[in-house]
mmCIF file as Biopython writes it, N, C-alpha, C and O atoms, coordinates in Angstrom:
data_model
#
loop_
_atom_site.group_PDB
_atom_site.id
_atom_site.type_symbol
_atom_site.label_atom_id
_atom_site.label_alt_id
_atom_site.label_comp_id
_atom_site.label_asym_id
_atom_site.label_entity_id
_atom_site.label_seq_id
_atom_site.pdbx_PDB_ins_code
_atom_site.Cartn_x
_atom_site.Cartn_y
_atom_site.Cartn_z
_atom_site.occupancy
_atom_site.B_iso_or_equiv
_atom_site.auth_seq_id
_atom_site.auth_asym_id
_atom_site.pdbx_PDB_model_num
ATOM 1   N N  . MET A ? 1  ? 102.998 101.364 124.813 1.0 0.0 1  A 1 
ATOM 2   C CA . MET A ? 1  ? 103.318 100.266 123.919 1.0 0.0 1  A 1 
ATOM 3   C C  . MET A ? 1  ? 103.762 100.833 122.572 1.0 0.0 1  A 1 
ATOM 4   O O  . MET A ? 1  ? 103.193 101.802 122.071 1.0 0.0 1  A 1 
ATOM 5   N N  . ARG A ? 2  ? 104.781 100.212 122.004 1.0 0.0 2  A 1 
ATOM 6   C CA . ARG A ? 2  ? 105.300 100.629 120.708 1.0 0.0 2  A 1 
ATOM 7   C C  . ARG A ? 2  ? 105.250 99.472  119.722 1.0 0.0 2  A 1 
ATOM 8   O O  . ARG A ? 2  ? 105.565 98.331  120.059 1.0 0.0 2  A 1 
ATOM 9   N N  . VAL A ? 3  ? 104.855 99.785  118.517 1.0 0.0 3  A 1 
ATOM 10  C CA . VAL A ? 3  ? 104.788 98.811  117.436 1.0 0.0 3  A 1 
ATOM 11  C C  . VAL A ? 3  ? 106.084 98.875  116.650 1.0 0.0 3  A 1 
ATOM 12  O O  . VAL A ? 3  ? 106.621 99.954  116.400 1.0 0.0 3  A 1 
ATOM 13  N N  . GLN A ? 4  ? 106.588 97.697  116.259 1.0 0.0 4  A 1 
ATOM 14  C CA . GLN A ? 4  ? 107.818 97.640  115.478 1.0 0.0 4  A 1 
ATOM 15  C C  . GLN A ? 4  ? 107.675 96.629  114.351 1.0 0.0 4  A 1 
ATOM 16  O O  . GLN A ? 4  ? 106.925 95.658  114.452 1.0 0.0 4  A 1 
ATOM 17  N N  . VAL A ? 5  ? 108.418 96.883  113.270 1.0 0.0 5  A 1 
ATOM 18  C CA . VAL A ? 5  ? 108.505 95.958  112.145 1.0 0.0 5  A 1 
ATOM 19  C C  . VAL A ? 5  ? 109.969 95.571  111.994 1.0 0.0 5  A 1 
ATOM 20  O O  . VAL A ? 5  ? 110.836 96.439  111.888 1.0 0.0 5  A 1 
ATOM 21  N N  . ASP A ? 6  ? 110.244 94.280  111.983 1.0 0.0 6  A 1 
ATOM 22  C CA . ASP A ? 6  ? 111.583 93.786  111.697 1.0 0.0 6  A 1 
ATOM 23  C C  . ASP A ? 6  ? 111.709 93.697  110.181 1.0 0.0 6  A 1 
ATOM 24  O O  . ASP A ? 6  ? 111.226 92.746  109.566 1.0 0.0 6  A 1 
ATOM 25  N N  . GLU A ? 7  ? 112.356 94.687  109.585 1.0 0.0 7  A 1 
ATOM 26  C CA . GLU A ? 7  ? 112.435 94.768  108.130 1.0 0.0 7  A 1 
ATOM 27  C C  . GLU A ? 7  ? 113.264 93.640  107.522 1.0 0.0 7  A 1 
ATOM 28  O O  . GLU A ? 7  ? 113.195 93.408  106.315 1.0 0.0 7  A 1 
ATOM 29  N N  . THR A ? 8  ? 114.042 92.939  108.337 1.0 0.0 8  A 1 
ATOM 30  C CA . THR A ? 8  ? 114.794 91.797  107.808 1.0 0.0 8  A 1 
ATOM 31  C C  . THR A ? 8  ? 113.892 90.592  107.606 1.0 0.0 8  A 1 
ATOM 32  O O  . THR A ? 8  ? 114.236 89.676  106.859 1.0 0.0 8  A 1 
ATOM 33  N N  . LYS A ? 9  ? 112.733 90.586  108.269 1.0 0.0 9  A 1 
ATOM 34  C CA . LYS A ? 9  ? 111.779 89.478  108.137 1.0 0.0 9  A 1 
ATOM 35  C C  . LYS A ? 9  ? 110.607 89.811  107.224 1.0 0.0 9  A 1 
ATOM 36  O O  . LYS A ? 9  ? 109.993 88.910  106.654 1.0 0.0 9  A 1 
ATOM 37  N N  . CYS A ? 10 ? 110.291 91.090  107.079 1.0 0.0 10 A 1 
ATOM 38  C CA . CYS A ? 10 ? 109.103 91.511  106.345 1.0 0.0 10 A 1 
ATOM 39  C C  . CYS A ? 10 ? 109.226 91.184  104.860 1.0 0.0 10 A 1 
ATOM 40  O O  . CYS A ? 10 ? 110.249 91.449  104.229 1.0 0.0 10 A 1 
ATOM 41  N N  . SER A ? 11 ? 108.153 90.601  104.319 1.0 0.0 11 A 1 
ATOM 42  C CA . SER A ? 11 ? 108.131 90.308  102.888 1.0 0.0 11 A 1 
ATOM 43  C C  . SER A ? 11 ? 107.142 91.207  102.148 1.0 0.0 11 A 1 
ATOM 44  O O  . SER A ? 11 ? 106.952 91.053  100.942 1.0 0.0 11 A 1 
ATOM 45  N N  . GLY A ? 12 ? 106.509 92.147  102.859 1.0 0.0 12 A 1 
ATOM 46  C CA . GLY A ? 12 ? 105.636 93.130  102.236 1.0 0.0 12 A 1 
ATOM 47  C C  . GLY A ? 12 ? 104.307 92.596  101.739 1.0 0.0 12 A 1 
ATOM 48  O O  . GLY A ? 12 ? 103.717 93.165  100.820 1.0 0.0 12 A 1 
ATOM 49  N N  . ILE A ? 13 ? 103.831 91.522  102.324 1.0 0.0 13 A 1 
ATOM 50  C CA . ILE A ? 13 ? 102.557 90.936  101.899 1.0 0.0 13 A 1 
ATOM 51  C C  . ILE A ? 13 ? 101.402 91.907  102.141 1.0 0.0 13 A 1 
ATOM 52  O O  . ILE A ? 13 ? 100.473 91.969  101.337 1.0 0.0 13 A 1 
ATOM 53  N N  . GLY A ? 14 ? 101.448 92.654  103.224 1.0 0.0 14 A 1 
ATOM 54  C CA . GLY A ? 14 ? 100.446 93.682  103.481 1.0 0.0 14 A 1 
ATOM 55  C C  . GLY A ? 14 ? 99.300  93.287  104.381 1.0 0.0 14 A 1 
ATOM 56  O O  . GLY A ? 14 ? 98.338  94.044  104.516 1.0 0.0 14 A 1 
ATOM 57  N N  . MET A ? 15 ? 99.375  92.118  105.004 1.0 0.0 15 A 1 
ATOM 58  C CA . MET A ? 15 ? 98.308  91.717  105.927 1.0 0.0 15 A 1 
ATOM 59  C C  . MET A ? 15 ? 98.157  92.735  107.056 1.0 0.0 15 A 1 
ATOM 60  O O  . MET A ? 15 ? 97.044  93.009  107.503 1.0 0.0 15 A 1 
ATOM 61  N N  . CYS A ? 16 ? 99.266  93.288  107.511 1.0 0.0 16 A 1 
ATOM 62  C CA . CYS A ? 16 ? 99.210  94.262  108.598 1.0 0.0 16 A 1 
ATOM 63  C C  . CYS A ? 16 ? 98.454  95.516  108.177 1.0 0.0 16 A 1 
ATOM 64  O O  . CYS A ? 16 ? 97.651  96.053  108.940 1.0 0.0 16 A 1 
ATOM 65  N N  . GLU A ? 17 ? 98.714  95.975  106.969 1.0 0.0 17 A 1 
ATOM 66  C CA . GLU A ? 17 ? 98.031  97.170  106.470 1.0 0.0 17 A 1 
ATOM 67  C C  . GLU A ? 17 ? 96.537  96.907  106.302 1.0 0.0 17 A 1 
ATOM 68  O O  . GLU A ? 17 ? 95.719  97.780  106.592 1.0 0.0 17 A 1 
ATOM 69  N N  . MET A ? 18 ? 96.180  95.728  105.843 1.0 0.0 18 A 1 
ATOM 70  C CA . MET A ? 18 ? 94.761  95.392  105.687 1.0 0.0 18 A 1 
ATOM 71  C C  . MET A ? 18 ? 94.055  95.304  107.031 1.0 0.0 18 A 1 
ATOM 72  O O  . MET A ? 18 ? 92.871  95.625  107.136 1.0 0.0 18 A 1 
ATOM 73  N N  . THR A ? 19 ? 94.780  94.869  108.063 1.0 0.0 19 A 1 
ATOM 74  C CA . THR A ? 19 ? 94.187  94.670  109.381 1.0 0.0 19 A 1 
ATOM 75  C C  . THR A ? 19 ? 94.180  95.946  110.223 1.0 0.0 19 A 1 
ATOM 76  O O  . THR A ? 19 ? 93.216  96.210  110.942 1.0 0.0 19 A 1 
ATOM 77  N N  . ALA A ? 20 ? 95.243  96.728  110.136 1.0 0.0 20 A 1 
ATOM 78  C CA . ALA A ? 20 ? 95.376  97.937  110.958 1.0 0.0 20 A 1 
ATOM 79  C C  . ALA A ? 20 ? 95.966  99.066  110.116 1.0 0.0 20 A 1 
ATOM 80  O O  . ALA A ? 20 ? 97.112  99.471  110.311 1.0 0.0 20 A 1 
ATOM 81  N N  . ALA A ? 21 ? 95.176  99.559  109.190 1.0 0.0 21 A 1 
ATOM 82  C CA . ALA A ? 21 ? 95.655  100.569 108.234 1.0 0.0 21 A 1 
ATOM 83  C C  . ALA A ? 21 ? 96.052  101.884 108.888 1.0 0.0 21 A 1 
ATOM 84  O O  . ALA A ? 21 ? 96.836  102.640 108.314 1.0 0.0 21 A 1 
ATOM 85  N N  . SER A ? 22 ? 95.539  102.168 110.059 1.0 0.0 22 A 1 
ATOM 86  C CA . SER A ? 22 ? 95.909  103.409 110.730 1.0 0.0 22 A 1 
ATOM 87  C C  . SER A ? 22 ? 97.282  103.316 111.394 1.0 0.0 22 A 1 
ATOM 88  O O  . SER A ? 22 ? 97.828  104.326 111.839 1.0 0.0 22 A 1 
ATOM 89  N N  . VAL A ? 23 ? 97.840  102.106 111.460 1.0 0.0 23 A 1 
ATOM 90  C CA . VAL A ? 23 ? 99.120  101.891 112.131 1.0 0.0 23 A 1 
ATOM 91  C C  . VAL A ? 23 ? 100.221 101.456 111.160 1.0 0.0 23 A 1 
ATOM 92  O O  . VAL A ? 23 ? 101.383 101.823 111.333 1.0 0.0 23 A 1 
ATOM 93  N N  . PHE A ? 24 ? 99.856  100.674 110.140 1.0 0.0 24 A 1 
ATOM 94  C CA . PHE A ? 24 ? 100.837 100.123 109.196 1.0 0.0 24 A 1 
ATOM 95  C C  . PHE A ? 24 ? 100.553 100.572 107.767 1.0 0.0 24 A 1 
ATOM 96  O O  . PHE A ? 24 ? 99.407  100.832 107.398 1.0 0.0 24 A 1 
ATOM 97  N N  . GLU A ? 25 ? 101.619 100.659 106.969 1.0 0.0 25 A 1 
ATOM 98  C CA . GLU A ? 25 ? 101.469 100.831 105.530 1.0 0.0 25 A 1 
ATOM 99  C C  . GLU A ? 25 ? 102.645 100.149 104.843 1.0 0.0 25 A 1 
ATOM 100 O O  . GLU A ? 25 ? 103.757 100.111 105.369 1.0 0.0 25 A 1 
ATOM 101 N N  . VAL A ? 26 ? 102.378 99.617  103.663 1.0 0.0 26 A 1 
ATOM 102 C CA . VAL A ? 26 ? 103.439 99.036  102.853 1.0 0.0 26 A 1 
ATOM 103 C C  . VAL A ? 26 ? 103.922 100.139 101.921 1.0 0.0 26 A 1 
ATOM 104 O O  . VAL A ? 26 ? 103.155 100.697 101.137 1.0 0.0 26 A 1 
ATOM 105 N N  . GLY A ? 27 ? 105.202 100.436 102.025 1.0 0.0 27 A 1 
ATOM 106 C CA . GLY A ? 27 ? 105.765 101.527 101.244 1.0 0.0 27 A 1 
ATOM 107 C C  . GLY A ? 27 ? 106.134 101.116 99.832  1.0 0.0 27 A 1 
ATOM 108 O O  . GLY A ? 27 ? 106.006 99.953  99.449  1.0 0.0 27 A 1 
ATOM 109 N N  . ASP A ? 28 ? 106.593 102.089 99.071  1.0 0.0 28 A 1 
ATOM 110 C CA . ASP A ? 28 ? 107.040 101.853 97.704  1.0 0.0 28 A 1 
ATOM 111 C C  . ASP A ? 28 ? 108.223 100.895 97.648  1.0 0.0 28 A 1 
ATOM 112 O O  . ASP A ? 28 ? 108.516 100.310 96.605  1.0 0.0 28 A 1 
ATOM 113 N N  . ASP A ? 29 ? 108.896 100.745 98.783  1.0 0.0 29 A 1 
ATOM 114 C CA . ASP A ? 29 ? 110.035 99.831  98.852  1.0 0.0 29 A 1 
ATOM 115 C C  . ASP A ? 29 ? 109.612 98.383  99.074  1.0 0.0 29 A 1 
ATOM 116 O O  . ASP A ? 29 ? 110.459 97.493  99.147  1.0 0.0 29 A 1 
ATOM 117 N N  . GLY A ? 30 ? 108.292 98.140  99.182  1.0 0.0 30 A 1 
ATOM 118 C CA . GLY A ? 30 ? 107.793 96.784  99.365  1.0 0.0 30 A 1 
ATOM 119 C C  . GLY A ? 30 ? 107.898 96.278  100.785 1.0 0.0 30 A 1 
ATOM 120 O O  . GLY A ? 30 ? 107.754 95.078  101.020 1.0 0.0 30 A 1 
ATOM 121 N N  . GLN A ? 31 ? 108.144 97.156  101.737 1.0 0.0 31 A 1 
ATOM 122 C CA . GLN A ? 31 ? 108.263 96.786  103.139 1.0 0.0 31 A 1 
ATOM 123 C C  . GLN A ? 31 ? 107.149 97.444  103.946 1.0 0.0 31 A 1 
ATOM 124 O O  . GLN A ? 31 ? 106.696 98.542  103.621 1.0 0.0 31 A 1 
ATOM 125 N N  . ALA A ? 32 ? 106.718 96.765  104.991 1.0 0.0 32 A 1 
ATOM 126 C CA . ALA A ? 32 ? 105.749 97.357  105.908 1.0 0.0 32 A 1 
ATOM 127 C C  . ALA A ? 32 ? 106.464 98.377  106.781 1.0 0.0 32 A 1 
ATOM 128 O O  . ALA A ? 32 ? 107.609 98.182  107.188 1.0 0.0 32 A 1 
ATOM 129 N N  . HIS A ? 33 ? 105.764 99.461  107.055 1.0 0.0 33 A 1 
ATOM 130 C CA . HIS A ? 33 ? 106.297 100.515 107.910 1.0 0.0 33 A 1 
ATOM 131 C C  . HIS A ? 33 ? 105.246 100.888 108.940 1.0 0.0 33 A 1 
ATOM 132 O O  . HIS A ? 33 ? 104.047 100.847 108.665 1.0 0.0 33 A 1 
ATOM 133 N N  . VAL A ? 34 ? 105.702 101.249 110.115 1.0 0.0 34 A 1 
ATOM 134 C CA . VAL A ? 34 ? 104.811 101.705 111.169 1.0 0.0 34 A 1 
ATOM 135 C C  . VAL A ? 34 ? 104.608 103.199 110.975 1.0 0.0 34 A 1 
ATOM 136 O O  . VAL A ? 34 ? 105.567 103.971 110.997 1.0 0.0 34 A 1 
ATOM 137 N N  . ILE A ? 35 ? 103.374 103.599 110.786 1.0 0.0 35 A 1 
ATOM 138 C CA . ILE A ? 35 ? 103.086 105.019 110.627 1.0 0.0 35 A 1 
ATOM 139 C C  . ILE A ? 35 ? 102.549 105.632 111.921 1.0 0.0 35 A 1 
ATOM 140 O O  . ILE A ? 35 ? 102.426 106.850 112.043 1.0 0.0 35 A 1 
ATOM 141 N N  . LYS A ? 36 ? 102.232 104.765 112.881 1.0 0.0 36 A 1 
ATOM 142 C CA . LYS A ? 36 ? 101.771 105.223 114.185 1.0 0.0 36 A 1 
ATOM 143 C C  . LYS A ? 36 ? 102.350 104.275 115.234 1.0 0.0 36 A 1 
ATOM 144 O O  . LYS A ? 36 ? 101.700 103.301 115.613 1.0 0.0 36 A 1 
ATOM 145 N N  . PRO A ? 37 ? 103.571 104.553 115.706 1.0 0.0 37 A 1 
ATOM 146 C CA . PRO A ? 37 ? 104.267 103.624 116.606 1.0 0.0 37 A 1 
ATOM 147 C C  . PRO A ? 37 ? 103.579 103.382 117.948 1.0 0.0 37 A 1 
ATOM 148 O O  . PRO A ? 37 ? 103.786 102.342 118.572 1.0 0.0 37 A 1 
ATOM 149 N N  . GLU A ? 38 ? 102.770 104.331 118.390 1.0 0.0 38 A 1 
ATOM 150 C CA . GLU A ? 38 ? 102.069 104.174 119.658 1.0 0.0 38 A 1 
ATOM 151 C C  . GLU A ? 38 ? 100.562 104.216 119.394 1.0 0.0 38 A 1 
ATOM 152 O O  . GLU A ? 38 ? 99.951  105.283 119.431 1.0 0.0 38 A 1 
ATOM 153 N N  . PRO A ? 39 ? 99.970  103.051 119.128 1.0 0.0 39 A 1 
ATOM 154 C CA . PRO A ? 39 ? 98.547  103.015 118.780 1.0 0.0 39 A 1 
ATOM 155 C C  . PRO A ? 39 ? 97.653  103.439 119.933 1.0 0.0 39 A 1 
ATOM 156 O O  . PRO A ? 39 ? 97.985  103.259 121.105 1.0 0.0 39 A 1 
ATOM 157 N N  . ASP A ? 40 ? 96.515  104.004 119.570 1.0 0.0 40 A 1 
ATOM 158 C CA . ASP A ? 40 ? 95.501  104.352 120.561 1.0 0.0 40 A 1 
ATOM 159 C C  . ASP A ? 40 ? 94.899  103.065 121.126 1.0 0.0 40 A 1 
ATOM 160 O O  . ASP A ? 40 ? 95.037  101.993 120.535 1.0 0.0 40 A 1 
ATOM 161 N N  . ALA A ? 41 ? 94.243  103.180 122.253 1.0 0.0 41 A 1 
ATOM 162 C CA . ALA A ? 41 ? 93.660  102.012 122.915 1.0 0.0 41 A 1 
ATOM 163 C C  . ALA A ? 41 ? 92.694  101.269 122.001 1.0 0.0 41 A 1 
ATOM 164 O O  . ALA A ? 41 ? 92.626  100.040 122.040 1.0 0.0 41 A 1 
ATOM 165 N N  . ASP A ? 42 ? 91.950  102.002 121.179 1.0 0.0 42 A 1 
ATOM 166 C CA . ASP A ? 42 ? 90.981  101.344 120.298 1.0 0.0 42 A 1 
ATOM 167 C C  . ASP A ? 42 ? 91.634  100.690 119.083 1.0 0.0 42 A 1 
ATOM 168 O O  . ASP A ? 42 ? 90.951  100.004 118.322 1.0 0.0 42 A 1 
ATOM 169 N N  . GLU A ? 43 ? 92.932  100.883 118.883 1.0 0.0 43 A 1 
ATOM 170 C CA . GLU A ? 43 ? 93.652  100.273 117.769 1.0 0.0 43 A 1 
ATOM 171 C C  . GLU A ? 43 ? 94.460  99.040  118.178 1.0 0.0 43 A 1 
ATOM 172 O O  . GLU A ? 43 ? 94.906  98.275  117.323 1.0 0.0 43 A 1 
ATOM 173 N N  . VAL A ? 44 ? 94.644  98.852  119.471 1.0 0.0 44 A 1 
ATOM 174 C CA . VAL A ? 44 ? 95.512  97.777  119.968 1.0 0.0 44 A 1 
ATOM 175 C C  . VAL A ? 44 ? 95.014  96.399  119.537 1.0 0.0 44 A 1 
ATOM 176 O O  . VAL A ? 44 ? 95.822  95.547  119.169 1.0 0.0 44 A 1 
ATOM 177 N N  . GLU A ? 45 ? 93.725  96.167  119.572 1.0 0.0 45 A 1 
ATOM 178 C CA . GLU A ? 45 ? 93.193  94.861  119.175 1.0 0.0 45 A 1 
ATOM 179 C C  . GLU A ? 45 ? 93.523  94.558  117.711 1.0 0.0 45 A 1 
ATOM 180 O O  . GLU A ? 45 ? 93.909  93.435  117.384 1.0 0.0 45 A 1 
ATOM 181 N N  . ALA A ? 46 ? 93.377  95.536  116.839 1.0 0.0 46 A 1 
ATOM 182 C CA . ALA A ? 46 ? 93.703  95.349  115.421 1.0 0.0 46 A 1 
ATOM 183 C C  . ALA A ? 46 ? 95.203  95.110  115.239 1.0 0.0 46 A 1 
ATOM 184 O O  . ALA A ? 46 ? 95.604  94.296  114.407 1.0 0.0 46 A 1 
ATOM 185 N N  . VAL A ? 47 ? 96.020  95.807  116.002 1.0 0.0 47 A 1 
ATOM 186 C CA . VAL A ? 47 ? 97.475  95.608  115.933 1.0 0.0 47 A 1 
ATOM 187 C C  . VAL A ? 47 ? 97.827  94.195  116.373 1.0 0.0 47 A 1 
ATOM 188 O O  . VAL A ? 47 ? 98.639  93.529  115.731 1.0 0.0 47 A 1 
ATOM 189 N N  . GLN A ? 48 ? 97.228  93.739  117.454 1.0 0.0 48 A 1 
ATOM 190 C CA . GLN A ? 48 ? 97.493  92.380  117.925 1.0 0.0 48 A 1 
ATOM 191 C C  . GLN A ? 48 ? 97.056  91.349  116.895 1.0 0.0 48 A 1 
ATOM 192 O O  . GLN A ? 48 ? 97.723  90.328  116.724 1.0 0.0 48 A 1 
ATOM 193 N N  . GLU A ? 49 ? 95.960  91.595  116.213 1.0 0.0 49 A 1 
ATOM 194 C CA . GLU A ? 49 ? 95.510  90.697  115.156 1.0 0.0 49 A 1 
ATOM 195 C C  . GLU A ? 49 ? 96.512  90.700  113.997 1.0 0.0 49 A 1 
ATOM 196 O O  . GLU A ? 49 ? 96.820  89.649  113.435 1.0 0.0 49 A 1 
ATOM 197 N N  . ALA A ? 50 ? 97.014  91.876  113.648 1.0 0.0 50 A 1 
ATOM 198 C CA . ALA A ? 50 ? 98.016  91.974  112.581 1.0 0.0 50 A 1 
ATOM 199 C C  . ALA A ? 50 ? 99.279  91.207  112.953 1.0 0.0 50 A 1 
ATOM 200 O O  . ALA A ? 50 ? 99.865  90.530  112.109 1.0 0.0 50 A 1 
ATOM 201 N N  . ILE A ? 51 ? 99.697  91.309  114.198 1.0 0.0 51 A 1 
ATOM 202 C CA . ILE A ? 51 ? 100.876 90.590  114.678 1.0 0.0 51 A 1 
ATOM 203 C C  . ILE A ? 51 ? 100.642 89.078  114.572 1.0 0.0 51 A 1 
ATOM 204 O O  . ILE A ? 51 ? 101.509 88.339  114.106 1.0 0.0 51 A 1 
ATOM 205 N N  . SER A ? 52 ? 99.479  88.635  115.003 1.0 0.0 52 A 1 
ATOM 206 C CA . SER A ? 52 ? 99.157  87.205  114.956 1.0 0.0 52 A 1 
ATOM 207 C C  . SER A ? 52 ? 99.082  86.669  113.536 1.0 0.0 52 A 1 
ATOM 208 O O  . SER A ? 52 ? 99.431  85.515  113.287 1.0 0.0 52 A 1 
ATOM 209 N N  . ASN A ? 53 ? 98.625  87.506  112.595 1.0 0.0 53 A 1 
ATOM 210 C CA . ASN A ? 53 ? 98.429  87.067  111.220 1.0 0.0 53 A 1 
ATOM 211 C C  . ASN A ? 53 ? 99.624  87.300  110.306 1.0 0.0 53 A 1 
ATOM 212 O O  . ASN A ? 53 ? 99.587  86.916  109.137 1.0 0.0 53 A 1 
ATOM 213 N N  . CYS A ? 54 ? 100.672 87.916  110.814 1.0 0.0 54 A 1 
ATOM 214 C CA . CYS A ? 54 ? 101.845 88.184  109.975 1.0 0.0 54 A 1 
ATOM 215 C C  . CYS A ? 54 ? 102.526 86.866  109.630 1.0 0.0 54 A 1 
ATOM 216 O O  . CYS A ? 54 ? 103.008 86.170  110.523 1.0 0.0 54 A 1 
ATOM 217 N N  . PRO A ? 55 ? 102.573 86.513  108.345 1.0 0.0 55 A 1 
ATOM 218 C CA . PRO A ? 55 ? 103.135 85.228  107.967 1.0 0.0 55 A 1 
ATOM 219 C C  . PRO A ? 55 ? 104.640 85.097  108.192 1.0 0.0 55 A 1 
ATOM 220 O O  . PRO A ? 55 ? 105.164 83.984  108.239 1.0 0.0 55 A 1 
ATOM 221 N N  . THR A ? 56 ? 105.333 86.217  108.332 1.0 0.0 56 A 1 
ATOM 222 C CA . THR A ? 56 ? 106.786 86.156  108.555 1.0 0.0 56 A 1 
ATOM 223 C C  . THR A ? 56 ? 107.168 86.511  109.985 1.0 0.0 56 A 1 
ATOM 224 O O  . THR A ? 56 ? 108.351 86.550  110.322 1.0 0.0 56 A 1 
ATOM 225 N N  . GLN A ? 57 ? 106.173 86.769  110.825 1.0 0.0 57 A 1 
ATOM 226 C CA . GLN A ? 57 ? 106.404 87.117  112.229 1.0 0.0 57 A 1 
ATOM 227 C C  . GLN A ? 57 ? 107.342 88.319  112.358 1.0 0.0 57 A 1 
ATOM 228 O O  . GLN A ? 57 ? 108.245 88.332  113.194 1.0 0.0 57 A 1 
ATOM 229 N N  . ALA A ? 58 ? 107.114 89.309  111.530 1.0 0.0 58 A 1 
ATOM 230 C CA . ALA A ? 58 ? 107.972 90.495  111.510 1.0 0.0 58 A 1 
ATOM 231 C C  . ALA A ? 58 ? 107.474 91.628  112.413 1.0 0.0 58 A 1 
ATOM 232 O O  . ALA A ? 58 ? 108.151 92.647  112.549 1.0 0.0 58 A 1 
ATOM 233 N N  . LEU A ? 59 ? 106.314 91.461  113.021 1.0 0.0 59 A 1 
ATOM 234 C CA . LEU A ? 59 ? 105.710 92.544  113.809 1.0 0.0 59 A 1 
ATOM 235 C C  . LEU A ? 59 ? 105.800 92.246  115.296 1.0 0.0 59 A 1 
ATOM 236 O O  . LEU A ? 59 ? 105.767 91.092  115.722 1.0 0.0 59 A 1 
ATOM 237 N N  . SER A ? 60 ? 105.916 93.322  116.081 1.0 0.0 60 A 1 
ATOM 238 C CA . SER A ? 60 ? 105.904 93.155  117.528 1.0 0.0 60 A 1 
ATOM 239 C C  . SER A ? 60 ? 105.305 94.397  118.194 1.0 0.0 60 A 1 
ATOM 240 O O  . SER A ? 60 ? 105.285 95.486  117.620 1.0 0.0 60 A 1 
ATOM 241 N N  . LEU A ? 61 ? 104.826 94.201  119.401 1.0 0.0 61 A 1 
ATOM 242 C CA . LEU A ? 61 ? 104.246 95.259  120.218 1.0 0.0 61 A 1 
ATOM 243 C C  . LEU A ? 61 ? 104.842 95.100  121.597 1.0 0.0 61 A 1 
ATOM 244 O O  . LEU A ? 61 ? 104.624 94.089  122.265 1.0 0.0 61 A 1 
ATOM 245 N N  . ALA A ? 62 ? 105.589 96.091  122.021 1.0 0.0 62 A 1 
ATOM 246 C CA . ALA A ? 62 ? 106.245 96.002  123.345 1.0 0.0 62 A 1 
ATOM 247 C C  . ALA A ? 62 ? 106.011 97.247  124.145 1.0 0.0 62 A 1 
ATOM 248 O O  . ALA A ? 62 ? 106.484 97.352  125.277 1.0 0.0 62 A 1 
#
């Protein structure tokens, strides 16, 4: 599974970083970035929560 951020939708609120800091970070550019595109099994639940809570629906896991 790979995590992706649609930078055209991301507003840099940072909910993803707060929920799954080992996978996401908001950069100096104000956009969320994936720092670990293939999360470990113990991180998947947090990633799914981040996806569900993203107010702009910019995150995906495929």
